[in-house]
C-alpha positions in Angstrom: 1.8 14.2 -26.3 2.8 10.8 -25.7 1.7 7.9 -28.2 1.1 4.4 -26.9 -0.1 1.3 -29.1 -3.6 0.0 -28.2 -3.3 -3.9 -27.9 -6.5 -6.4 -27.8 -6.5 -9.3 -25.4 -4.8 -11.5 -28.4 -1.6 -9.1 -28.5 -2.9 -7.6 -31.8 -2.3 -3.7 -32.1 -5.4 -2.1 -32.8 -4.0 1.2 -33.3 -2.4 4.0 -30.8 -3.9 6.7 -28.6 -2.5 9.8 -27.3 -2.2 10.1 -23.8 -3.5 13.5 -22.3 -0.7 15.7 -21.5 -2.6 17.1 -18.4 -2.5 13.8 -16.9 0.6 12.0 -18.4 2.7 14.6 -19.4 3.2 17.0 -16.5 6.7 18.1 -15.0 6.4 15.5 -11.8 6.8 16.6 -8.2 8.9 14.3 -6.0 7.8 16.2 -2.9 4.2 15.8 -3.8 4.5 11.7 -4.2 6.6 11.6 -1.1 3.8 13.6 0.7 0.9 11.7 -0.4 2.6 8.1 -0.4 3.6 8.7 3.4 0.2 9.8 4.3 -1.3 6.8 2.4 0.9 4.6 4.3 0.3 6.2 7.7 -3.2 5.9 7.2 -3.2 2.2 6.9 -2.2 2.2 10.6 -4.9 1.5 13.2 -3.0 3.2 16.0 -4.7 1.0 18.8 -1.6 -0.3 20.3 -2.2 0.1 24.1 -0.5 -0.9 27.4 -1.4 -0.7 31.1 -0.1 1.8 33.4 0.4 0.8 37.0 -3.0 2.6 37.8 -4.6 -0.2 35.3 -3.1 -3.4 36.4 -5.0 -5.7 38.4 -3.0 -5.9 41.2 -3.0 -4.8 45.0 -2.4 -1.2 45.7 -0.9 -2.1 49.1 2.7 -1.2 49.9 4.7 -4.6 49.4 6.5 -4.4 52.7 7.5 -1.4 55.3 9.9 1.5 54.1 12.4 0.9 56.6 14.0 -1.8 58.7 14.3 -4.7 56.3 17.6 -4.2 54.7 16.1 -4.5 51.4 15.5 -1.5 48.9 12.4 0.2 49.4 9.4 -0.8 47.2 5.8 0.3 46.5 3.2 -1.4 45.1 3.0 -4.6 43.1 2.0 -2.8 39.9 5.4 -0.7 39.8 6.8 -0.8 36.3 10.0 -2.1 37.6 8.4 -5.4 38.6 7.5 -8.5 36.7 3.8 -8.1 35.7 3.4 -4.5 36.8 2.3 -1.4 34.5 4.5 0.1 31.7 5.7 3.1 31.9 5.4 5.6 28.9 4.1 2.8 26.9 2.2 3.1 23.7 -1.6 4.5 24.0 -4.5 4.5 21.4 -3.9 7.7 19.3 -5.2 9.0 16.0 -2.5 8.6 13.2 -4.4 10.0 10.4 -2.5 12.5 7.9 -4.4 14.8 5.7 -3.1 15.7 2.2 -4.4 18.8 0.6 -6.4 18.2 -2.4 -4.1 20.2 -4.9 -1.3 18.2 -3.7 -3.0 14.9 -4.1 -4.1 15.9 -7.5 -0.2 16.7 -8.3 1.0 13.5 -6.7 -1.3 11.1 -8.9 -0.5 13.3 -12.0 3.2 13.4 -11.3 3.0 9.4 -10.8 1.4 8.6 -14.2 3.8 10.9 -15.8 6.6 9.3 -14.5 5.1 6.0 -15.6 4.7 7.1 -18.9 8.0 8.7 -19.3 9.5 5.4 -18.3 7.4 3.5 -21.0 5.5 1.9 -17.9 2.1 2.3 -19.7 0.4 -0.3 -21.4 -3.1 0.4 -23.2 -5.8 -2.5 -23.4 -8.5 -2.1 -25.9 -11.2 -3.5 -23.8 -11.4 -6.5 -21.1 -15.0 -8.3 -21.1 -15.4 -11.6 -19.3 -18.7 -13.5 -18.7 -17.2 -15.6 -16.0 -14.1 -15.4 -13.8 -11.0 -17.1 -15.6 -7.7 -16.6 -14.1 -6.2 -18.4 -17.2 -7.6 -15.8 -19.4 -6.1 -13.0 -17.4 -2.5 -14.8 -17.3 -2.6 -14.8 -21.2 -3.3 -11.2 -21.4 -0.3 -10.6 -19.3 1.9 -12.6 -21.2 0.9 -11.0 -24.6 1.4 -7.8 -22.8 4.9 -8.7 -21.7 4.4 -8.1 -18.1 4.5 -11.7 -16.7 6.5 -11.7 -13.4 6.2 -7.9 -12.8 4.0 -5.7 -10.5 1.3 -4.8 -12.8 -1.6 -2.6 -12.2 -4.8 -3.0 -14.0 -7.2 0.1 -14.1 -10.5 -0.3 -15.7 -13.2 2.3 -16.5 -15.8 1.0 -14.4 -15.8 -1.7 -11.4 -15.7 -5.2 -12.9 -16.2 -8.0 -10.3 -15.6 -10.7 -12.5 -12.3 -9.1 -13.5 -11.1 -8.6 -10.1 -11.9 -12.0 -9.3 -10.0 -13.4 -12.1 -7.1 -11.3 -10.8 -7.2 -12.6 -7.5 -4.7 -15.5 -7.7 -2.1 -13.9 -9.8 0.9 -12.7 -7.7 1.8 -9.1 -8.4 -1.4 -8.2 -10.1 -3.6 -5.7 -8.8 -6.9 -4.2 -10.5 -9.0 -1.5 -9.6 -11.3 1.2 -11.4 -9.7 4.1 -12.2 -11.6 6.3 -9.8 -10.1 4.4 -7.0 -6.4 4.4 -7.9 -4.0 6.3 -5.6 -0.4 7.4 -6.1 0.6 4.6 -3.9 -0.8 2.1 -6.1 0.9 3.7 -9.4 4.5 4.1 -7.9 4.3 0.5 -6.5 3.6 -1.0 -9.9 6.3 -1.7 -12.5 3.6 -1.4 -15.5 0.2 0.2 -15.5 -2.1 -1.3 -17.8 -5.1 1.1 -18.9 -8.3 0.1 -20.8 -9.3 2.8 -23.1 -12.3 4.0 -21.1 -10.0 4.3 -18.1 -7.9 6.8 -20.0 -11.0 8.9 -20.1 -11.9 8.5 -16.5 -8.6 9.6 -15.4 -8.7 12.7 -17.4 -12.0 13.5 -16.1 -10.9 13.0 -12.6 -7.3 14.6 -12.6 -7.0 16.8 -15.8 -8.2 19.9 -14.7 -5.7 22.4 -13.3 
């Protein structure tokens, strides 16, 4: 079981915590991570790209000139795909791009991603974070004492904390989410995952079961 120091917002060490093996100590599955991240990115697409066919363009349907006798190549309507302003042949049409990932694969993927981060030393534990008003400077100070300035960092909290989220908005490379909204993509994308102590319990409740 991996043990990680617990730091306060001043950078002091307040002890250590054992990360649950069921979430942070499994054998990572690269296949599950790939499938889940691929589906996550695909599901961000709207799939609403669309072009007009020759039947949909607002041009006359009349044959442009007679078939024979002009010395020119035969030609149909002005909406033909080979003419400027005509319809598009085989162009994109609205479609559903959603990919579904089985629950067991999704569970395995998030635990694999967190286990990889733990094995690489990419997990930081923060005792707690409480703010009465948005202060970006305070968050920047916390990142400095944790030694993650300039990195892509993900802050996971036990509950939704709007004030903390607002304080993090203007810091490049920093994301903040409640633990119950984190995805495999968010974990893999971050260089360091910062967890509050209550977030560890939330992750174990969500993903710790077999």
